[in-house]
Structures are given as C-alpha cells and as structure tokens.
C-alpha positions in Angstrom: -174.2 95.9 -107.5 -172.3 93.2 -108.2 -170.4 92.2 -111.4 -170.1 90.0 -113.4 -166.9 87.5 -111.9 -169.8 87.8 -108.7 -172.5 86.1 -111.0 -169.5 83.5 -112.4 -168.7 82.8 -108.8 -172.9 82.2 -108.3 -173.8 80.5 -110.9 -170.6 78.1 -110.6 -172.1 77.2 -106.9 -175.3 76.8 -107.4 -175.0 75.8 -111.1 -171.5 74.0 -111.9 -171.8 76.5 -114.7 -169.2 79.9 -116.1 -171.2 82.9 -118.3 -168.9 81.4 -120.1 -170.0 78.5 -120.3 -173.7 79.7 -120.3 -173.4 81.7 -123.5 -173.6 79.2 -126.4 -176.8 77.5 -124.7 -178.3 80.5 -124.6 -177.4 82.1 -128.2 -179.4 79.0 -129.5 -183.1 80.5 -129.0 -185.7 78.9 -128.3 -188.1 76.8 -125.0 -184.7 75.9 -123.9 -182.9 78.7 -123.6 -185.8 80.7 -121.8 -186.7 78.4 -119.7 -183.0 78.7 -118.7 -182.7 82.2 -118.7 -185.2 82.4 -116.1 -184.1 79.3 -114.0 -180.2 81.9 -114.0 -182.7 84.8 -112.8 -184.0 82.6 -109.9 -181.4 81.4 -108.6 -179.1 84.4 -108.6 -181.9 86.5 -107.2 -181.9 83.4 -104.4 -178.6 83.7 -104.0 -179.0 87.9 -104.3 -181.7 89.3 -105.5 -181.8 92.2 -107.1 -177.6 91.9 -106.5 -176.4 89.0 -109.2 -179.8 89.7 -111.1 -179.3 93.2 -112.8 -175.7 92.2 -114.0 -176.6 88.1 -116.0 -179.4 90.2 -117.1 -177.2 93.2 -118.6 -174.6 90.3 -119.5 -176.6 87.7 -121.2 -179.8 89.0 -122.0 -178.0 90.2 -125.0 -177.2 87.3 -125.7 -180.4 85.6 -126.4 -181.9 85.6 -130.4 -184.4 89.0 -130.3 -187.1 86.8 -130.3 -186.4 84.6 -127.4 -185.9 88.1 -126.1 -189.5 89.2 -126.8 -190.6 85.8 -125.4 -188.8 86.9 -122.5 -189.9 90.5 -122.0 -193.3 89.4 -122.3 -192.9 86.4 -119.6 -191.6 88.6 -117.3 -194.5 90.8 -118.1 -196.5 88.9 -117.0 -194.8 87.5 -114.5 -195.1 91.6 -113.0 -199.4 91.6 -113.7 -199.7 88.6 -111.5 -197.8 90.1 -109.0 -200.3 93.3 -109.3 -202.8 91.4 -109.1 -202.2 89.6 -106.3 -201.0 92.2 -104.2 -204.0 94.5 -105.1 -206.4 91.2 -104.1 -205.1 90.6 -100.8 -205.3 93.9 -100.1 -208.6 94.3 -101.1 -209.0 91.0 -98.9 -207.2 93.4 -95.8 -209.7 96.7 -96.5 -213.1 94.3 -96.4 -212.0 91.7 -93.6 -211.2 95.7 -92.0 -215.0 96.7 -93.0 -216.9 94.0 -91.1 -214.4 94.2 -87.8 -215.9 97.9 -87.9 -219.4 97.0 -88.4 -219.5 93.9 -86.3 -217.5 96.7 -83.2 -220.6 99.0 -84.5 -222.6 97.1 -84.0 -222.3 94.9 -80.7 -222.2 98.9 -79.4 -225.5 100.0 -80.4 -226.7 96.0 -78.8 -225.5 97.1 -75.4 -226.6 100.6 -76.1 -230.5 99.2 -76.4 -229.7 96.1 -73.8 -228.7 99.4 -71.4 
C-alpha cells in the first residue's frame, strides 16, 4: 500500500494541493467539504485505485466533523448498494438472455425434427 507522501504527490499533481492544505477545507465540514472529500477520493481512485484512496481516507476522514463523516458514510453505502443493484440487474438480464437463446435453439431443433 502507498502512503501519505504518495497521496500528497498525486493530489499536488491533480489538484495543486497537499493534504496539509486540504485539512482546513475538510475541517469545516458541511456539503462543500463532503463534496471535496468525494472528489479527492475519485481523483485518487482514477490515478491508482485503492492504493491511493485507502491512505487518503485514513489520513483525512477523521479531520471531517462527525456529522460530515456520517453523511459521507451514508453516501458511500448508497453508492455500493446502487452498484450492487446494477450488477445484479445485469446478471439477471444475461441469465434471461441465455435462457431465451436456449429456448430458441430447442424450438428450432423441434421444428427441424418435425419437418424431417
């Protein structure tokens, strides 16, 4: 896993800010800080996946006021639930499509047998 220094480097590259400079923004809390936190997580995720997000969360999450931490946790759970619902929906669609394909093949096979 990468560390706080790696997070600082990536944040500096992508946002022009370091963790030290972000702390006051996050410490205020509220919607603006929560939105920024999610944006920082997204940018770090795009740069290197969980390798950068995990140390960022460890360093930054507790800087946020309790209410903002609670709101962010709810938002993250919502994102996970939506992603799981989408994944389940896609699996069901694929299963239904495979069932229809198998049924079509069976029907065609029966029609050929009747013609013969």
